[in-house]
C-alpha positions as CSV (number, residue, x, y, z in Angstrom):
1,M,-54.6,19.5,-68.4
2,Y,-52.0,21.8,-69.8
3,G,-48.4,21.1,-69.0
4,E,-49.0,17.7,-67.3
5,T,-46.4,15.0,-67.7
6,V,-47.7,11.7,-69.2
7,I,-45.7,8.5,-69.1
8,D,-47.1,5.9,-71.5
9,G,-45.6,2.8,-69.9
10,G,-42.8,2.5,-72.4
11,D,-39.6,4.5,-72.5
12,A,-41.3,7.7,-73.8
13,I,-42.5,10.7,-71.8
14,G,-45.0,13.1,-73.3
15,Y,-46.3,16.5,-72.3
16,V,-50.0,17.1,-72.6
17,G,-51.0,20.4,-74.0
18,S,-47.9,21.1,-76.0
19,R,-48.4,22.0,-79.6
20,T,-46.5,18.9,-80.8
21,D,-47.4,16.1,-78.5
22,E,-45.7,13.5,-80.8
23,A,-42.5,15.6,-81.2
24,A,-42.3,16.2,-77.5
25,R,-41.9,12.6,-76.7
26,V,-38.4,11.9,-75.5
27,S,-36.6,8.8,-74.3
28,K,-35.2,8.4,-70.9
29,A,-31.7,9.8,-70.6
30,A,-28.8,7.7,-69.3
31,P,-27.9,8.6,-65.7
32,D,-25.2,11.3,-65.4
33,A,-22.0,11.1,-63.4
34,A,-23.5,12.9,-60.4
35,E,-26.4,10.3,-60.2
36,I,-24.0,7.4,-60.5
37,A,-21.8,8.9,-57.8
38,A,-24.8,9.4,-55.6
39,R,-25.9,5.7,-56.1
40,R,-22.4,4.5,-55.3
41,K,-22.3,6.6,-52.1
42,H,-25.7,5.3,-51.1
43,A,-24.6,1.7,-51.7
44,A,-21.4,2.3,-49.7
45,K,-23.3,3.7,-46.8
46,R,-25.7,0.8,-46.8
47,L,-22.8,-1.7,-46.9
48,N,-21.0,0.2,-44.1
49,E,-24.0,0.1,-41.9
50,H,-24.3,-3.6,-42.3
51,V,-20.6,-4.1,-41.6
52,K,-20.8,-2.0,-38.5
53,L,-23.8,-3.9,-37.3
54,F,-22.2,-7.2,-37.8
55,A,-19.0,-6.1,-36.1
56,A,-21.0,-4.8,-33.1
57,Y,-22.8,-8.2,-32.9
58,V,-19.5,-10.1,-32.9
59,N,-18.1,-7.8,-30.3
60,A,-21.2,-8.2,-28.1
61,M,-20.8,-12.0,-28.4
62,A,-17.1,-11.7,-27.3
63,I,-18.3,-9.7,-24.2
64,A,-20.9,-12.4,-23.5
65,V,-18.4,-15.2,-23.8
66,A,-15.9,-13.4,-21.5
67,G,-18.7,-12.7,-19.0
68,A,-19.9,-16.3,-19.1
69,A,-16.3,-17.5,-18.6
70,T,-16.1,-15.5,-15.4
71,I,-19.7,-15.6,-14.0
72,V,-20.8,-19.2,-14.5
73,P,-17.9,-20.8,-12.6
74,L,-18.3,-18.3,-9.7
75,V,-22.1,-19.0,-9.5
76,N,-21.5,-22.7,-9.5
77,N,-18.7,-22.6,-6.8
78,P,-18.0,-19.2,-5.1
79,N,-14.5,-20.5,-4.1
80,A,-13.5,-21.5,-7.6
81,T,-10.5,-20.2,-9.3
82,L,-10.2,-19.6,-13.0
83,G,-8.6,-22.7,-14.5
84,Q,-7.5,-23.9,-17.9
85,S,-11.0,-24.3,-19.3
86,H,-11.8,-20.7,-18.4
87,L,-8.7,-19.5,-20.2
88,S,-9.9,-21.2,-23.3
89,W,-13.2,-19.3,-23.1
90,F,-11.3,-16.1,-22.7
91,M,-9.2,-16.9,-25.8
92,A,-12.4,-17.6,-27.7
93,S,-13.6,-14.2,-26.6
94,L,-10.4,-12.6,-27.7
95,G,-10.7,-14.3,-31.0
96,L,-14.2,-13.0,-31.5
97,H,-13.0,-9.5,-30.6
98,C,-10.2,-9.8,-33.2
99,I,-12.8,-10.9,-35.8
100,S,-14.9,-7.8,-35.1
101,H,-11.8,-5.7,-35.7
102,A,-11.1,-7.5,-39.0
103,V,-14.7,-7.0,-40.1
104,I,-14.4,-3.2,-39.5
105,R,-11.6,-3.1,-42.1
106,L,-14.2,-4.1,-44.7
107,L,-15.7,-0.6,-44.6
108,R,-15.8,1.3,-47.9
109,R,-15.0,4.9,-48.6
110,E,-18.2,6.9,-49.0
111,E,-16.9,9.4,-51.5
């Protein structure tokens, strides 16, 4: 077929139908600056999505711990007041929330 690109498994690319098939073989070019920048941007976007997903997970765990610290004692005893142990669960929840804020700071610039 005329003008069809053929890759021979090595690093050379040839063009079928050209007058000089052997002379038309060229080696792969090194990636240019635009391609390198695009790859970096893609890698930064992937990392940022993973970081945001992890931060959302940790924040959801903080909400669950705070909810459990409130709901579980009230289900067990409707007349219960929040005591010292419940305060420790709220502090754990606040700690998880602070961790999620710290994780968000790991985001990279996507430029």
